[in-house]
C-alpha positions as CSV (number, residue, x, y, z in Angstrom):
1,X,-26.0,16.6,-25.4
2,X,-28.3,15.0,-28.0
3,X,-27.9,16.2,-31.5
4,X,-30.6,18.8,-32.7
5,X,-32.6,17.9,-35.7
6,X,-32.3,20.2,-38.8
7,X,-34.7,19.5,-41.7
8,X,-33.7,20.2,-45.3
9,X,-35.3,20.3,-48.7
10,X,-33.8,21.2,-52.0
11,X,-35.0,23.9,-54.5
12,X,-36.2,21.6,-57.2
13,X,-39.8,22.5,-58.2
14,X,-41.3,20.0,-60.5
15,X,-44.9,20.4,-61.9
16,X,-47.4,20.4,-59.1
17,X,-44.9,21.4,-56.4
18,X,-43.8,25.0,-56.3
19,X,-41.4,26.6,-53.8
20,X,-44.0,28.1,-51.4
21,X,-45.6,24.6,-51.2
22,X,-42.2,23.2,-50.5
23,X,-41.6,25.5,-47.7
24,X,-45.0,24.5,-46.2
25,X,-44.1,20.9,-46.5
26,X,-40.7,21.4,-44.9
27,X,-42.1,23.3,-41.8
28,X,-44.8,20.6,-41.3
29,X,-42.2,17.8,-41.5
30,X,-39.9,19.7,-39.1
31,X,-42.7,19.7,-36.5
32,X,-44.2,23.2,-36.7
33,X,-47.6,21.7,-35.8
34,X,-46.4,20.5,-32.5
35,X,-46.6,24.1,-31.2
36,X,-50.0,25.0,-29.7
37,X,-51.0,28.0,-31.7
38,X,-54.7,28.2,-30.8
39,X,-55.5,31.9,-30.7
40,X,-51.9,32.7,-30.0
41,X,-50.1,35.8,-31.4
42,X,-47.3,34.6,-33.6
43,X,-44.5,36.9,-34.5
44,X,-42.9,36.1,-37.8
45,X,-39.5,37.8,-37.4
46,X,-38.3,38.7,-41.0
47,X,-36.1,41.3,-42.7
48,X,-38.2,43.3,-45.1
49,X,-35.1,44.4,-47.2
50,X,-33.8,47.9,-47.7
51,X,-35.4,49.3,-50.9
52,X,-32.9,48.9,-53.7
53,X,-31.7,45.5,-52.4
54,X,-33.3,42.6,-54.3
55,X,-31.9,39.6,-52.5
56,X,-34.3,39.7,-49.5
57,X,-36.8,36.9,-49.3
58,X,-39.8,37.3,-51.5
59,X,-43.1,38.0,-49.7
60,X,-44.5,34.7,-51.2
61,X,-42.5,32.7,-48.6
62,X,-44.0,34.9,-45.8
63,X,-47.5,34.2,-47.0
64,X,-46.9,30.5,-47.2
65,X,-45.7,30.4,-43.6
66,X,-48.5,32.7,-42.4
67,X,-51.0,30.4,-44.1
68,X,-49.8,27.4,-42.2
69,X,-49.8,29.3,-38.9
70,X,-53.4,30.2,-39.5
71,X,-54.4,26.7,-40.4
72,X,-52.9,25.7,-36.9
73,X,-55.1,28.4,-35.2
74,X,-52.5,31.1,-34.8
75,X,-52.6,34.9,-35.4
76,X,-49.5,35.7,-37.3
77,X,-48.0,39.1,-38.0
78,X,-44.8,40.1,-39.7
79,X,-42.3,42.2,-37.7
80,X,-38.9,43.8,-37.5
81,X,-37.4,46.6,-35.6
82,X,-36.1,50.0,-36.8
83,X,-32.5,50.5,-37.9
84,X,-29.7,52.7,-36.6
85,X,-28.3,53.9,-40.0
86,X,-29.5,56.2,-42.7
87,X,-31.9,54.4,-44.9
88,X,-35.7,53.9,-45.2
89,X,-36.3,51.7,-42.2
90,X,-35.1,54.0,-39.3
91,X,-38.6,54.9,-38.1
92,X,-42.0,53.0,-38.4
93,X,-43.6,55.2,-41.0
94,X,-40.8,54.7,-43.5
95,X,-40.2,51.2,-42.4
96,X,-43.8,50.1,-43.2
97,X,-43.6,52.1,-46.5
98,X,-40.4,50.1,-47.3
99,X,-42.0,46.8,-46.4
100,X,-45.0,47.5,-48.7
101,X,-42.7,48.6,-51.5
102,X,-41.0,45.3,-51.3
103,X,-44.2,43.4,-51.5
104,X,-45.0,42.7,-47.7
105,X,-48.5,44.0,-47.5
106,X,-51.6,42.5,-45.8
107,X,-53.0,41.7,-49.1
108,X,-50.0,39.8,-50.4
109,X,-49.0,38.0,-47.2
110,X,-52.3,37.7,-45.5
111,X,-51.2,39.3,-42.2
112,X,-50.3,42.6,-40.8
113,X,-46.9,44.3,-40.7
114,X,-45.9,45.6,-37.2
115,X,-42.7,47.4,-36.5
116,X,-41.9,46.0,-33.1
117,X,-40.1,48.9,-31.5
118,X,-42.7,51.6,-32.4
119,X,-42.6,54.9,-34.2
120,X,-39.1,56.0,-33.3
121,X,-37.5,52.8,-32.2
122,X,-38.1,53.5,-28.5
123,X,-40.9,51.1,-27.6
124,X,-38.9,48.3,-25.9
125,X,-38.9,45.7,-23.3
126,X,-35.9,45.2,-21.0
127,X,-35.3,41.4,-20.9
128,X,-32.9,39.7,-18.6
129,X,-30.5,37.4,-20.5
130,X,-30.2,34.1,-18.6
131,X,-26.6,33.1,-18.7
132,X,-25.6,36.4,-20.3
133,X,-21.9,37.4,-19.9
134,X,-22.0,40.6,-22.1
135,X,-25.6,41.8,-21.7
136,X,-27.6,41.7,-18.5
137,X,-30.9,43.5,-19.9
138,X,-31.5,43.2,-23.6
139,X,-33.6,45.9,-25.2
140,X,-36.1,44.2,-27.4
141,X,-38.8,45.5,-29.5
142,X,-42.0,45.3,-27.4
143,X,-44.2,43.8,-30.0
144,X,-41.8,40.9,-30.4
145,X,-41.9,40.3,-26.6
146,X,-45.6,40.6,-26.4
147,X,-46.0,37.7,-29.0
148,X,-46.8,34.3,-27.5
149,X,-44.7,32.5,-30.1
150,X,-41.7,33.6,-32.2
151,X,-40.8,32.2,-35.6
152,X,-37.7,33.4,-37.5
153,X,-37.9,33.4,-41.3
154,X,-34.4,34.1,-42.4
155,X,-32.5,34.9,-45.6
156,X,-29.2,33.2,-45.0
157,X,-26.4,35.3,-46.6
158,X,-23.0,36.8,-45.9
159,X,-22.4,39.8,-43.6
160,X,-19.6,42.3,-43.4
161,X,-19.3,42.4,-39.5
162,X,-20.7,39.0,-38.4
163,X,-19.6,36.7,-41.2
164,X,-23.1,35.6,-42.1
165,X,-26.6,36.5,-41.2
166,X,-28.9,33.6,-40.3
167,X,-31.3,32.8,-37.5
168,X,-29.2,34.2,-34.6
169,X,-28.7,37.5,-36.4
170,X,-32.3,37.9,-37.4
171,X,-33.4,37.3,-33.8
172,X,-30.7,39.0,-31.9
173,X,-29.7,42.0,-34.0
174,X,-33.1,42.3,-35.8
175,X,-35.2,42.1,-32.6
176,X,-33.1,44.8,-30.8
177,X,-34.7,48.2,-30.4
178,X,-32.5,51.1,-31.7
179,X,-30.9,51.3,-28.3
180,X,-30.5,47.6,-28.3
181,X,-28.7,47.7,-31.7
182,X,-26.4,50.5,-30.3
183,X,-25.6,48.3,-27.3
184,X,-24.6,45.4,-29.6
185,X,-22.5,47.4,-32.0
186,X,-20.6,49.7,-29.6
187,X,-17.6,47.4,-29.0
188,X,-15.5,48.9,-31.8
189,X,-15.0,52.4,-33.3
190,X,-13.3,52.7,-36.8
191,X,-10.8,55.1,-37.8
192,X,-9.8,56.7,-41.2
193,X,-6.5,56.3,-42.9
194,X,-6.1,59.8,-44.2
195,X,-3.6,58.7,-46.9
196,X,-6.2,56.4,-48.5
197,X,-9.3,58.6,-48.1
198,X,-10.6,60.1,-51.3
199,X,-13.1,62.4,-49.6
200,X,-15.9,60.8,-51.7
201,X,-18.4,61.2,-48.8
202,X,-19.8,57.7,-49.3
203,X,-19.1,56.8,-45.6
204,X,-20.9,60.0,-44.4
205,X,-24.0,59.2,-46.4
206,X,-24.1,55.8,-44.8
207,X,-23.7,57.0,-41.2
208,X,-26.9,57.1,-39.2
209,X,-25.2,59.1,-36.4
210,X,-23.8,62.0,-38.3
211,X,-20.4,61.0,-36.9
212,X,-18.3,61.6,-39.9
213,X,-17.0,65.1,-40.7
214,X,-14.5,66.4,-43.3
215,X,-11.4,68.4,-42.4
216,X,-9.7,71.2,-44.3
217,X,-8.1,68.6,-46.6
218,X,-11.5,67.1,-47.4
219,X,-10.7,63.9,-45.7
220,X,-13.2,62.0,-43.5
221,X,-12.8,62.1,-39.7
222,X,-14.9,60.0,-37.3
223,X,-16.2,61.5,-34.1
224,X,-16.0,58.6,-31.6
225,X,-18.3,60.4,-29.3
226,X,-21.1,60.1,-31.8
227,X,-20.1,56.8,-33.5
228,X,-21.8,53.6,-32.3
229,X,-19.5,51.2,-34.2
230,X,-22.1,49.8,-36.4
231,X,-19.5,49.3,-39.3
232,X,-21.7,50.7,-42.2
233,X,-18.9,53.1,-43.1
234,X,-16.4,50.2,-43.4
235,X,-18.8,48.5,-46.0
236,X,-19.3,51.6,-48.0
237,X,-15.7,52.7,-48.5
238,X,-14.3,51.4,-51.8
239,X,-10.8,52.5,-51.0
240,X,-10.1,50.6,-47.7
241,X,-9.5,53.9,-46.0
242,X,-11.7,53.1,-42.9
243,X,-10.3,50.5,-40.6
244,X,-11.5,49.0,-37.3
245,X,-9.2,50.0,-34.4
246,X,-10.5,47.1,-32.2
247,X,-10.0,43.8,-34.2
248,X,-12.0,42.0,-31.4
249,X,-15.0,44.2,-32.1
250,X,-16.7,41.9,-34.5
251,X,-16.2,38.9,-32.0
252,X,-17.8,41.0,-29.3
253,X,-20.7,41.9,-31.6
254,X,-21.3,38.2,-32.3
255,X,-21.4,37.3,-28.5
256,X,-23.8,40.2,-27.8
257,X,-26.0,39.2,-30.7
258,X,-26.2,35.6,-29.4
259,X,-27.3,36.9,-26.1
260,X,-30.0,39.1,-27.5
261,X,-31.2,36.1,-29.5
262,X,-31.4,34.2,-26.2
263,X,-33.4,36.9,-24.7
264,X,-36.0,36.8,-27.6
265,X,-36.6,33.0,-27.4
266,X,-36.3,32.0,-23.9
267,X,-39.3,30.8,-22.0
268,X,-41.6,30.6,-25.1
269,X,-42.2,28.4,-28.1
270,X,-39.9,29.2,-31.1
271,X,-39.2,27.8,-34.5
272,X,-36.7,28.8,-37.2
273,X,-36.5,28.6,-41.0
274,X,-33.6,29.6,-43.3
275,X,-33.6,29.9,-47.1
276,X,-30.1,29.7,-48.4
277,X,-30.7,31.5,-51.6
278,X,-29.1,34.5,-53.3
279,X,-26.2,34.3,-50.9
280,X,-25.1,37.9,-51.2
281,X,-21.8,38.9,-49.4
282,X,-23.4,41.7,-47.4
283,X,-26.5,42.3,-45.2
284,X,-30.0,42.9,-46.8
285,X,-29.8,46.3,-44.9
286,X,-27.7,47.5,-47.8
287,X,-29.7,49.4,-50.5
288,X,-27.9,47.2,-53.1
289,X,-27.0,43.5,-53.3
290,X,-23.8,42.2,-54.7
291,X,-23.6,39.1,-56.8
292,X,-24.1,35.8,-54.9
293,X,-20.9,34.2,-53.7
294,X,-22.1,30.6,-54.0
295,X,-25.0,28.8,-55.7
296,X,-28.4,28.4,-54.1
297,X,-28.5,25.5,-51.6
298,X,-32.1,25.0,-50.3
299,X,-34.4,25.4,-47.4
300,X,-33.7,24.4,-43.7
301,X,-35.8,24.5,-40.6
302,X,-35.3,23.6,-36.9
303,X,-36.4,24.3,-33.4
304,X,-32.8,25.0,-32.6
305,X,-31.4,28.2,-34.1
306,X,-27.7,27.4,-33.3
307,X,-28.0,24.0,-35.0
308,X,-29.8,25.7,-38.0
309,X,-27.1,28.3,-38.5
310,X,-24.4,25.7,-38.1
311,X,-26.1,23.4,-40.8
312,X,-26.6,26.3,-43.2
313,X,-22.9,27.4,-42.9
314,X,-21.6,23.8,-43.3
315,X,-23.9,23.4,-46.4
316,X,-22.6,26.8,-47.9
317,X,-18.9,25.8,-47.3
318,X,-19.5,22.6,-49.3
319,X,-20.6,24.8,-52.3
320,X,-18.3,26.0,-55.1
321,X,-17.3,29.7,-55.3
322,X,-19.2,31.6,-58.0
323,X,-17.0,33.5,-60.5
324,X,-17.3,37.3,-60.6
325,X,-18.3,37.5,-56.9
326,X,-16.7,39.3,-53.9
327,X,-15.5,36.0,-52.7
328,X,-14.0,35.0,-56.0
329,X,-12.2,38.5,-56.2
330,X,-10.9,38.1,-52.7
331,X,-9.4,34.6,-53.4
332,X,-7.8,35.9,-56.6
333,X,-6.0,38.7,-54.9
334,X,-2.2,38.6,-54.9
335,X,-0.8,36.7,-51.9
336,X,-4.2,35.5,-50.6
337,X,-4.5,32.0,-49.1
338,X,-8.0,30.7,-48.5
339,X,-8.8,29.7,-44.9
340,X,-11.2,27.1,-46.2
341,X,-14.4,29.1,-45.1
342,X,-16.4,31.0,-47.6
343,X,-17.7,33.6,-45.2
344,X,-14.4,34.3,-43.6
345,X,-12.7,34.5,-47.1
346,X,-15.4,36.9,-48.2
347,X,-15.2,39.1,-45.0
348,X,-11.7,38.4,-43.6
349,X,-12.1,40.5,-40.4
350,X,-15.1,38.3,-39.3
351,X,-15.4,35.0,-37.6
352,X,-19.0,33.6,-37.4
353,X,-17.9,30.6,-35.3
354,X,-17.5,33.0,-32.3
355,X,-21.3,33.6,-32.3
356,X,-22.3,29.9,-32.4
357,X,-19.7,29.0,-29.8
358,X,-21.0,31.6,-27.5
359,X,-24.6,30.8,-28.3
360,X,-24.0,27.1,-27.3
361,X,-22.2,28.2,-24.2
362,X,-25.1,30.3,-22.9
363,X,-27.7,27.5,-23.7
364,X,-29.3,29.0,-26.9
365,X,-28.9,25.7,-28.7
366,X,-26.5,23.0,-29.9
367,X,-23.9,23.1,-32.7
368,X,-24.2,19.3,-33.1
369,X,-27.0,18.4,-35.4
370,X,-28.6,15.6,-37.5
371,X,-29.8,16.6,-41.0
372,X,-33.1,15.2,-42.1
373,X,-33.7,15.3,-45.8
374,X,-37.3,16.0,-46.8
375,X,-38.2,14.9,-50.2
376,X,-41.2,17.0,-51.6
């Protein structure tokens, strides 16, 4: 298979060339203009950020991309789907308010915000996954499937369940309706080590399914009948009391996520951009963001989401570890030996390579890439 092209530019911004202009220059150099956008609806799939989190992409980048799309004759809109968990993006009204609060308004970005799976997360299209092994019919937000063209604008960062979040996660997990997200997450159900539980209720506050109760001793108990295996409780427990009973669950999540991403992009033009900045250890779905684990890297773009994720991961693993970060703390723990991968060292129960290997297997893209440096 011929190597996919991935385009890269650094974050140096000298007088006369700011970062939004660099993003525009990058996508033009990467060939965005080759897509016929004349009067086409163009979905810009983005993560608006959970309020309280400050590592999500600034809306200035969304505006820069939307401006290029309009210049090419397209009709862009910003979109995401509702979440499973407790937060301010679980239905469309709060989701739009959250997007506006974080700066994603029609005035600031020049295009509308549409929550793709509707008011309650039930407006979905069932899409056959060509080559799918885990998912036969992906449940995708209808507005995303109604678009003529899909462009993912991704904040590349770590993730507590998938290793990192990039193009495939933004497309696959992010484009799933609430039922689609449940389908991707339901491989593993966590349990609580009663000896370690402090009864602080942090896990229950993070659970969107009301699946966590507290017994006579005040210790957490997870009802597997209500639990969907999303892993939010694991990320919110500070005492390592919540553990995954199925250690292959994250691998299964990664495979299903790749198949959902395939459903989103198959049979229509698509293009992908990742900004490797503020590389926090966890998802932007958290209402906080921890310190970055590595220095900022730059901007990447490609027609191939698999090659793009691989290139970003490789670039991150060539960066030094930032002190006073989750990654640095993990590596400094007694008896820990680095595996040589920043994302696995930061979240040791994950392996992002499973996602990319499966994505390549089902024909989503190619892990082999050629990096083209764009000087702007």
